[in-house]
N, C-alpha and C positions, 0 to 999 in steps of 0.2 A: 416560110417557104426561109429564107433569114435566118430564124433559127433554128431548125435547125440544120440549117448549113454551118451555120455559127457553134451549134455542140458538136458538129464533129469535126468541124476546125481543131477546137478548142483542146477534144483529144486524143487527132494528131499529132498537130504541132503548136497553133496556137499558144497552149503555155511555154511551151522548152522555148519556144520563137518571145511572148514572154516573161521566164525565166531572165534569158541572156543577155536582154538592153533590161532589165531592172537590176541586175549586177552590176552594165555598165554605168548604167545610172549610179548609181551607189559608186561606184569607182571616181565616178568622175566628177560628184561633189564632196568626194575629201577635202581636193582644192577647192580658193574660193574661186579663182580663175575660170577652175571647168565645171561650175553651177548650172547656167546656162545651159550647158552640150549636158550635162546630164537631169535638167527639165526637160529635155526634147527627145530623151532618148524615153522615159520616164513619159511619157504624151506618144510614143513611136512602139514604148510595149503593151498601154491601152489600147494603140487605134493595132496590133496587131492580135489579142487577146479576143477579140471582136471584130472582125472587120467587115463585117458582112452590113450593109444597111447603113454606111457609111462611106464618108467623102475627104478630100482634105479639097481644101480652100488656102489660094494663098491671100495674107491683110497685107494691105495699101499700105498699111500706118505703118508699117514695120520699121522702117527705118535704115539708115547706114549701119550700126550692131549690128545688123540680124543679117545686112549682105555680107558683112568682115566676119563676123560668125559665120553661114555657110558657108564660105571662102575657104575657113580652117578646114570646118567636117569633112567641107568634100575631100581635099585633100588625106586627112588623118582616117578618116573612119567613111566617109560618105563610098563613095567609089565601091570599099573589097562588100560594103551590104547593100546596094545595088546589084553587087556583083551577085552577090548569094543571091538572093531573089531570082535573076533570072536563070538563073543557074537548075534553079526552084524549081520554079515555076513554068520553065520548059520540059522539065524531066514531071512534074506534077500533069503536066499536057500531053504524057502521054498515051496515057487510058481518058478514054470517055469520064468516065466517074472522077476521075482528079483534074474533070477541065475547070470548074467554077473555084479550087481551092489553087488552081496554076494562077489563074486569073488573083487573085485574092494576094498571090504572091507580088504578082506587077502593077495590083495599089499602091501595093506600100511599097514601091523604088523611087518614088520623087521625092515623097517622105523622109523615105532614106535617105538618100543622098545631100537630098534642102529644103533639111526640118525645123531651119528655121525661119521664122517668117510667114507660117505656115499652121490652118488654125481643123481641125478635125470636127465636120459636124454631120444630122444628122441626115439622108441621101436625097429626103424628101426637104430640103431647103434647104441646098446647094446655094445658096448666097448669103446665105445669113456670117454676120460678125459679129463679135461684143462690142 
């Protein structure tokens, strides 16, 4: 079932979300200061490409730099990315067929809001960390 949902998601919105996060990651990686944010955008893009069967977990070993980076991300980009995922998720949940895709958009909110210090793992092992 996850594969079917991922294929439909990929065709309808996952590919476009991936391209958006990929473009943002490339732009962020132009400067040395933006590289951690660019890498975070690439991770979110890959997660947005194939979200069913994966979840995010917090890394407790991330430290203070990720906290500072998350504050910068939240102020500059995170709030409008999360707002976009909320609005899109609500619109998708209007129809019965769109409910799983709306839920997938809601799953993207925490990682798009505060991406640093999070890891994307398969749902069958949500407590695994590197």
